[in-house]
C-alpha positions in Angstrom: -0.6 8.3 -9.9 -3.0 11.0 -8.8 -3.2 11.9 -5.2 -5.8 14.1 -3.5 -4.2 17.0 -1.5 -5.2 17.3 2.0 -7.6 20.3 2.7 -7.3 22.0 6.1 -9.8 24.7 6.7 -9.5 25.6 10.3 -12.6 28.0 10.1 -15.0 25.0 9.7 -15.3 21.8 11.4 -14.4 18.7 9.3 -17.1 16.4 8.2 -15.6 13.5 10.5 -15.9 16.0 13.4 -19.5 16.9 12.7 -20.4 13.1 12.3 -19.2 12.5 15.7 -21.8 15.2 17.0 -24.9 14.5 14.9 -26.6 12.6 12.2 -26.2 14.3 8.7 -28.8 14.1 6.0 -27.9 13.2 2.5 -30.0 14.5 -0.3 -32.4 12.5 -2.3 -32.7 11.2 -5.9 -31.5 13.2 -8.6 -33.1 11.3 -11.5 -36.7 11.8 -10.3 -36.1 15.4 -9.5 -34.8 15.8 -13.2 -37.9 14.0 -14.6 -40.2 16.6 -12.9 -38.8 19.1 -15.6 -40.0 16.8 -18.5 -37.0 17.8 -20.6 -36.9 17.1 -24.4 -34.0 15.8 -26.6 -33.3 19.5 -27.3 -33.1 20.3 -23.8 -30.6 17.7 -23.0 -28.5 18.7 -26.1 -28.5 22.5 -25.4 -26.8 24.5 -27.8 -23.2 22.9 -27.4 -24.5 19.5 -28.4 -27.3 20.6 -31.0 -25.8 18.7 -33.8 -24.5 15.6 -31.7 -24.8 12.5 -34.0 -26.8 10.4 -31.5 -29.8 10.9 -29.2 -28.7 12.1 -25.8 -32.1 12.3 -24.0 -31.7 10.3 -20.7 -28.1 11.3 -20.2 -28.7 13.0 -17.1 -25.1 13.7 -16.3 -24.9 15.7 -19.5 -27.2 18.2 -18.0 -24.4 19.7 -15.8 -23.1 21.0 -19.0 -26.3 21.9 -21.0 -28.7 22.7 -18.0 -26.7 23.7 -15.1 -29.3 26.0 -13.7 -31.7 23.0 -13.4 -29.1 20.8 -11.6 -28.1 23.8 -9.4 -31.7 24.3 -8.6 -32.2 20.7 -7.6 -29.3 20.8 -5.3 -30.7 24.1 -3.7 -34.1 22.4 -3.2 -32.5 19.7 -1.3 -30.5 22.2 0.7 -33.7 24.0 1.6 -35.2 20.9 2.7 -32.4 20.2 5.2 -29.8 18.3 3.4 -26.2 18.4 5.0 -24.4 16.6 2.0 -25.2 16.9 -1.7 -24.6 14.2 -4.2 -23.1 15.1 -7.5 -25.0 14.5 -10.7 -22.5 12.1 -12.0 -24.0 8.7 -11.5 -23.0 7.4 -15.0 -20.2 9.8 -15.8 -17.5 7.3 -16.7 -16.1 6.3 -20.1 -17.7 3.1 -20.0 -21.2 4.4 -19.5 -20.6 7.7 -21.6 -19.5 5.4 -24.7 -23.4 4.7 -25.1 -23.7 8.2 -26.2 -20.1 8.6 -27.9 -19.3 11.0 -25.2 -16.2 9.3 -23.6 -14.1 12.4 -24.0 -16.4 14.5 -21.9 -16.0 12.4 -18.7 -13.5 14.5 -16.8 -15.3 17.8 -17.8 -18.7 16.4 -16.6 -17.3 15.2 -13.3 -15.7 18.6 -12.6 -18.8 20.3 -13.5 -20.9 18.2 -11.5 -18.8 18.8 -8.4 -18.6 22.5 -8.9 -22.3 22.8 -9.2 -22.8 21.0 -6.1 -20.0 22.9 -4.3 -21.5 26.2 -5.3 -24.9 25.3 -3.9 -23.2 23.8 -0.7 -21.1 26.9 -0.1 -24.1 29.2 -0.7 -26.1 27.4 2.1 -23.2 26.8 4.5 -23.0 28.7 7.7 -20.6 28.4 10.5 -23.1 26.4 12.5 -24.1 24.2 9.6 -21.5 23.6 6.9 -22.7 21.8 3.9 -20.7 19.1 2.1 -20.4 17.6 -1.4 -20.3 13.8 -2.0 -18.8 13.0 -5.4 -20.9 10.1 -6.8 -19.4 7.0 -8.7 -22.3 4.9 -10.0 -22.2 1.5 -11.8 -21.2 1.4 -15.4 -23.0 0.0 -18.3 -20.5 -2.8 -18.3 -20.0 -5.6 -15.8 -17.1 -7.8 -14.6 -19.4 -10.3 -13.0 -21.6 -11.5 -15.8 -20.9 -12.1 -19.4 -23.0 -10.1 -21.8 -22.7 -13.1 -24.2 -24.7 -16.1 -23.4 -22.5 -18.2 -25.9 -19.3 -17.3 -24.1 -19.7 -17.2 -20.1 -16.1 -16.2 -19.8 -16.3 -13.0 -21.9 -16.3 -9.7 -20.0 -16.9 -6.4 -21.9 -14.5 -4.5 -19.7 -11.5 -5.5 -17.8 -10.7 -4.8 -14.2 -7.9 -2.4 -15.3 -10.1 -0.6 -17.7 -12.8 -0.2 -14.9 -10.3 1.0 -12.4 -9.1 3.6 -14.8 -12.8 4.7 -15.5 -13.2 5.3 -11.8 -9.9 7.0 -11.3 -10.6 9.4 -14.0 -14.1 10.3 -12.6 -12.7 10.5 -9.1 -10.1 12.9 -10.2 -12.6 15.1 -11.8 -15.0 15.1 -8.8 -12.2 15.9 -6.5 -10.9 18.7 -8.7 -14.4 20.1 -8.9 -14.6 20.3 -5.1 -16.1 17.1 -3.7 -15.5 16.5 0.0 -15.9 12.7 -0.2 -16.7 10.0 -2.7 -19.9 8.2 -2.6 -19.9 4.7 -4.3 -23.5 4.0 -5.3 -24.8 0.6 -6.3 -21.5 -0.9 -7.5 
């Protein structure tokens, strides 16, 4: 079983210490900020995935690998606007969701890269008086445990609890390895 090592940085107050003193601002939506760039299929693919066998446009999480400067820039815009906590661009970075693109094997790499990009931006803007933090995002998957995708078989589930737990474990491991301070579970 994977365990997260304790981080002790005495030169900076902890997130929980700061939360006792003031309200912290979380950044905003990543998807709408990405949409402003009007990216094409080719932009999503980048050089590395130029010959990928299926369309990848709309796979915003892939952009941490193919368009890291755009993602870093979005993080920095939120920090300039006053955000204290950045969310990683990893909303759909689980095997269950990446299967839609045939990119399951990239899940760990995407999560690490997403956390590293946010960490770099947070560190760039952090000061002794105002440290910045990274929330590793775990979003919903494209599969559900609560409703059958087959109207003819209400008991059927497209994923098991064990598979779903493993999806989130792998994503969490990548986010922590990449430098996330906390994990933010979104719309699950």
